[in-house]
C-alpha positions in Angstrom: -11.6 -108.2 -59.8 -14.3 -106.1 -58.0 -13.2 -104.4 -54.8 -15.6 -106.4 -52.6 -14.6 -109.9 -53.8 -13.2 -112.1 -50.9 -13.1 -115.6 -52.5 -12.6 -117.2 -55.9 -14.2 -120.6 -56.0 -13.1 -124.1 -57.1 -12.3 -124.3 -60.8 -13.7 -120.8 -61.4 -11.4 -120.2 -64.5 -10.3 -123.8 -65.0 -8.9 -124.3 -68.5 -10.0 -120.9 -69.8 -7.9 -118.7 -72.1 -7.2 -116.2 -69.3 -3.8 -114.5 -69.8 -3.8 -111.8 -67.2 -5.4 -111.1 -63.8 -5.2 -108.4 -61.3 -6.4 -109.3 -57.8 -8.3 -106.8 -55.7 -7.0 -105.9 -52.2 -9.8 -107.6 -50.2 -9.4 -111.0 -51.8 -8.7 -113.6 -49.0 -8.8 -117.0 -50.7 -8.3 -118.7 -54.0 -9.8 -122.2 -54.0 -8.7 -125.4 -55.7 -8.0 -125.4 -59.4 -9.3 -121.9 -59.7 -6.9 -120.9 -62.4 -5.5 -124.4 -63.4 -4.8 -124.8 -67.0 -5.1 -121.1 -67.9 -2.7 -119.1 -70.1 -1.6 -116.8 -67.3 2.0 -115.5 -67.7 2.6 -114.0 -64.2 0.8 -114.0 -60.9 1.2 -111.5 -58.0 -1.1 -112.2 -55.1 -2.6 -109.4 -53.0 -1.4 -108.7 -49.5 -4.7 -109.9 -47.9 -4.7 -113.4 -49.4 -4.3 -116.1 -46.8 -5.5 -119.2 -48.6 -4.3 -120.7 -51.8 -6.1 -123.9 -52.8 -4.9 -127.2 -54.1 -3.8 -127.0 -57.8 -4.9 -123.4 -57.9 -2.4 -122.6 -60.7 -1.4 -126.1 -61.8 -0.8 -126.9 -65.5 -0.4 -123.3 -66.5 2.0 -123.8 -69.3 2.8 -120.1 -69.9 3.2 -119.1 -66.2 6.7 -117.6 -65.8 6.7 -115.6 -62.7 5.0 -115.8 -59.2 5.2 -113.3 -56.4 3.6 -114.4 -53.1 2.7 -112.1 -50.2 3.8 -112.1 -46.6 0.4 -113.2 -45.2 0.3 -116.6 -46.9 1.3 -119.4 -44.5 0.9 -122.4 -46.8 1.3 -123.3 -50.4 -1.2 -126.2 -50.9 -0.7 -129.5 -52.7 0.2 -129.1 -56.4 -0.5 -125.4 -56.4 2.1 -124.7 -59.1 2.7 -128.2 -60.3 3.4 -128.8 -64.0 4.2 -125.2 -64.9 7.3 -125.8 -67.1 7.8 -122.0 -67.9 7.8 -121.0 -64.2 11.3 -119.7 -63.6 10.9 -117.0 -61.0 9.2 -117.5 -57.6 9.3 -114.9 -54.8 8.4 -116.6 -51.4 6.8 -114.4 -48.8 8.2 -114.0 -45.3 5.2 -115.7 -43.6 5.3 -119.0 -45.4 5.4 -122.0 -43.1 4.5 -125.0 -45.2 5.0 -126.1 -48.8 2.6 -128.9 -49.8 2.8 -132.1 -51.6 4.0 -131.6 -55.3 3.6 -127.9 -54.8 6.1 -127.0 -57.6 6.7 -130.5 -59.1 7.8 -130.5 -62.7 8.1 -126.7 -62.8 10.9 -124.7 -64.4 12.0 -122.9 -61.2 15.8 -122.2 -61.2 16.4 -121.1 -57.6 14.6 -120.9 -54.3 15.3 -118.7 -51.3 13.2 -119.6 -48.2 12.3 -117.4 -45.2 13.1 -118.3 -41.6 9.5 -119.3 -40.8 9.3 -122.1 -43.3 9.2 -125.3 -41.2 8.1 -128.1 -43.6 8.8 -128.9 -47.2 6.5 -131.8 -48.0 6.7 -134.9 -50.2 7.8 -134.3 -53.8 7.4 -130.5 -53.4 10.1 -129.8 -56.0 10.4 -133.2 -57.6 11.4 -133.2 -61.3 12.4 -129.5 -61.2 15.3 -130.2 -63.6 16.4 -126.5 -63.7 16.5 -126.0 -60.0 20.2 -125.4 -59.4 20.3 -123.7 -56.0 18.3 -123.5 -52.8 18.8 -121.6 -49.6 17.1 -122.9 -46.5 15.9 -120.6 -43.7 16.7 -121.2 -40.0 13.2 -122.5 -39.2 13.2 -125.5 -41.5 12.7 -128.7 -39.5 11.6 -131.4 -42.0 12.3 -132.1 -45.7 9.8 -134.7 -46.9 10.2 -137.9 -49.0 11.3 -137.2 -52.6 11.1 -133.4 -51.9 13.9 -132.6 -54.4 14.1 -135.9 -56.3 15.4 -135.6 -59.8 16.1 -131.9 -59.5 19.1 -130.0 -60.9 20.7 -129.0 -57.5 24.4 -128.6 -57.5 25.2 -127.8 -53.9 23.1 -128.1 -50.7 23.8 -126.7 -47.3 21.3 -127.6 -44.6 20.3 -125.2 -41.9 20.9 -125.6 -38.2 17.5 -126.7 -36.8 16.7 -129.2 -39.5 16.1 -132.6 -37.9 14.8 -134.9 -40.6 15.5 -135.5 -44.3 13.0 -137.9 -45.8 13.4 -141.0 -47.9 14.7 -140.4 -51.5 14.7 -136.7 -50.8 17.5 -136.0 -53.2 17.5 -139.2 -55.3 18.6 -138.9 -58.9 20.1 -135.5 -58.4 22.8 -136.2 -60.9 24.4 -132.7 -60.7 24.7 -132.7 -56.9 28.4 -132.2 -56.1 28.6 -131.3 -52.4 26.3 -131.6 -49.3 26.7 -130.0 -45.9 24.8 -131.7 -43.1 24.1 -129.6 -40.1 24.6 -130.7 -36.5 20.9 -130.9 -35.7 20.1 -133.5 -38.3 19.2 -136.8 -36.5 17.5 -138.9 -39.2 18.0 -139.4 -43.0 15.6 -141.7 -44.8 16.3 -144.6 -47.1 17.9 -143.8 -50.5 18.0 -140.0 -49.7 21.1 -139.6 -51.9 20.8 -142.6 -54.1 21.9 -142.1 -57.7 23.9 -139.0 -56.7 26.9 -140.6 -58.2 28.9 -137.4 -59.0 29.0 -136.2 -55.4 32.5 -135.0 -54.5 32.1 -133.7 -51.0 30.2 -134.6 -47.8 30.6 -132.3 -44.9 29.4 -132.8 -41.4 29.4 -130.5 -38.4 31.5 -133.0 -36.3 32.4 -136.6 -36.0 30.0 -136.7 -33.0 27.0 -135.6 -35.0 27.9 -138.0 -37.8 27.9 -140.9 -35.4 24.6 -139.9 -34.0 22.6 -139.7 -37.2 20.1 -142.5 -38.0 20.7 -143.5 -41.6 18.1 -145.8 -42.9 20.4 -147.4 -45.4 23.8 -146.8 -47.1 22.3 -144.5 -49.7 21.0 -142.3 -47.0 24.5 -141.2 -46.1 26.1 -138.8 -48.7 29.5 -140.0 -47.5 28.9 -143.3 -49.3 28.7 -141.3 -52.5 31.4 -138.7 -52.2 33.9 -141.1 -50.4 35.4 -137.9 -48.9 34.6 -136.6 -45.4 35.0 -133.0 -44.5 34.7 -131.5 -41.0 34.7 -127.7 -40.7 36.0 -127.4 -44.3 38.9 -129.7 -43.8 39.1 -133.2 -45.4 39.5 -136.0 -42.9 41.1 -139.4 -43.7 42.1 -140.4 -40.1 39.1 -140.4 -37.8 39.3 -140.1 -34.0 35.9 -140.8 -32.4 35.4 -138.3 -29.6 34.9 -139.7 -26.0 31.4 -138.1 -26.0 30.2 -140.8 -28.4 28.7 -144.0 -26.9 27.3 -145.4 -30.2 28.6 -145.4 -33.8 25.4 -145.6 -35.7 24.3 -147.8 -38.6 26.1 -146.9 -41.9 28.0 -144.0 -40.2 31.2 -144.5 -42.2 29.9 -147.0 -44.8 31.8 -146.8 -48.1 34.1 -144.1 -46.8 36.9 -145.4 -49.1 39.3 -142.6 -48.1 39.4 -143.7 -44.5 42.9 -145.0 -43.6 42.7 -145.1 -39.8 40.1 -144.9 -37.0 40.5 -144.6 -33.3 37.6 -145.8 -31.1 37.6 -144.7 -27.5 36.5 -146.6 -24.4 33.2 -144.6 -24.3 31.8 -146.5 -27.3 29.5 -149.3 -26.3 27.9 -150.2 -29.7 29.0 -150.3 -33.3 26.1 -150.4 -35.7 25.3 -152.4 -38.8 27.5 -151.6 -41.8 29.2 -148.9 -39.6 32.5 -149.2 -41.4 31.5 -151.5 -44.4 33.4 -150.8 -47.6 36.2 -148.9 -46.0 38.7 -150.5 -48.4 41.8 -148.6 -47.2 41.4 -149.4 -43.5 44.1 -151.9 -42.4 43.8 -152.2 -38.7 40.9 -152.0 -36.2 41.0 -152.1 -32.4 37.6 -152.6 -30.8 37.9 -151.3 -27.2 36.9 -153.2 -24.1 33.8 -150.9 -23.7 32.1 -152.2 -26.8 29.3 -154.7 -26.1 27.8 -155.0 -29.5 29.1 -155.4 -33.1 26.5 -154.9 -35.7 25.9 -157.1 -38.8 28.4 -156.4 -41.6 30.0 -153.7 -39.5 33.4 -154.2 -41.2 32.4 -156.1 -44.3 34.2 -155.3 -47.5 37.3 -153.8 -45.7 39.6 -155.6 -48.2 42.9 -154.3 -46.7 42.0 -155.0 -43.1 45.0 -156.9 -41.8 44.8 -156.9 -38.0 41.8 -157.1 -35.8 41.5 -156.8 -32.0 38.2 -157.4 -30.3 37.8 -156.2 -26.7 36.7 -158.2 -23.6 33.2 -157.0 -23.2 31.6 -158.0 -26.6 28.3 -159.7 -25.9 26.7 -159.6 -29.3 28.3 -160.1 -32.7 26.2 -159.6 -35.7 26.0 -161.6 -38.9 29.1 -161.8 -41.2 30.9 -158.9 -39.5 34.0 -159.4 -41.5 32.5 -160.6 -44.8 35.0 -160.0 -47.6 37.9 -159.1 -45.3 40.2 -161.6 -47.0 43.4 -159.8 -45.9 43.0 -160.4 -42.2 46.2 -162.1 -40.9 46.0 -161.4 -37.1 42.8 -161.9 -35.1 42.8 -161.3 -31.3 39.8 -161.8 -29.2 40.5 -160.6 -25.7 39.9 -162.5 -22.4 36.2 -162.0 -22.0 34.6 -160.6 -18.8 31.6 -162.9 -19.2 31.3 -166.2 -21.1 30.9 -165.8 -24.9 29.6 -168.5 -27.2 31.0 -167.2 -30.5 29.3 -169.8 -32.7 25.9 -168.6 -31.6 26.7 -165.1 -33.0 26.7 -166.2 -36.7 29.7 -164.0 -37.5 31.4 -167.1 -38.9 28.7 -167.6 -41.5 31.0 -166.6 -44.4 34.4 -168.2 -43.5 36.4 -167.1 -46.6 38.0 -164.3 -44.5 39.4 -166.9 -42.1 41.5 -168.6 -44.7 44.5 -166.2 -44.5 44.8 -165.9 -40.7 48.2 -166.7 -39.5 47.9 -165.6 -35.9 44.8 -166.2 -33.8 44.3 -165.6 -30.1 41.0 -166.8 -28.5 40.6 -165.3 -25.1 39.6 -166.9 -21.8 35.9 -167.3 -21.2 35.1 -168.1 -24.8 33.3 -171.3 -24.0 32.1 -172.6 -27.3 33.3 -172.5 -30.9 31.8 -175.0 -33.3 31.7 -175.8 -37.0 
């Protein structure tokens, strides 16, 4: 390229037989589809380049290596999409955003991100079947929907500072074995870990942080796939909820089949939907007097649950809380502080679990039970 060139326009070399290019030092931008569909084998961008357009190098079937500079802040949508031979990518230190489908369906095998990268957008690495490892920098805040869907990742450790993992972000990652969720994560989208059926380990920073995450559904929680909970490298089967927790979130311990015992403190006021659903080895639950709300299906599928005690402050009981809990023999509902009309709560909707009860205490101030 001539020394004075500052920009390469849209589709400039689109579909050409170009195999090699050397960029001049003054080049500042490469526009959309400029080299898409060419026969380039490697790309090293110059240090002055600050703009890399949409699909600039997409569909380059022979492209094997990419080296980006430290001045580039964004990799645009589909920039390197559908480059099956692309194995090696060196990300610059200035990168802040990776766009939609930026590397989708490429052959990349590993990715190491700098500390300035804040956003990995939707489907950025989707269908990267050879992508086995990824290292996130400290600046990453958001992982978009389907960002690593159907990739070859084996192990993922999220950075402190990450707050959101999008819907289906790691769906169909059939090789994924273990996941470490950092303490700053507050939201994990629907089906984020769906079809990750070989997962063996889900590690969280603390029980407190686990209880505070907003899981959009059961498949958003990697614990529902691994069935094994680790805190600080140690497997946990008996959970003690810390007194700093006021709410156990939806799906927090759903399908945690290795759970054998849980202690809920008086600080907890709400137990979310499906919070302990599918905990098949849990045999006793004491819901303290502080709890005002039991979410729908919160203990459904706890097949070994034998004894249940419900505290005196419960005001709201969700639908079919004990659906499938056919082993319950003792049910105690404490003397209520305020009048409760249990029939209005719809928790009796599936009555099969009531059949085996041999001991029942209905506390004072329960003013109405019908049907």
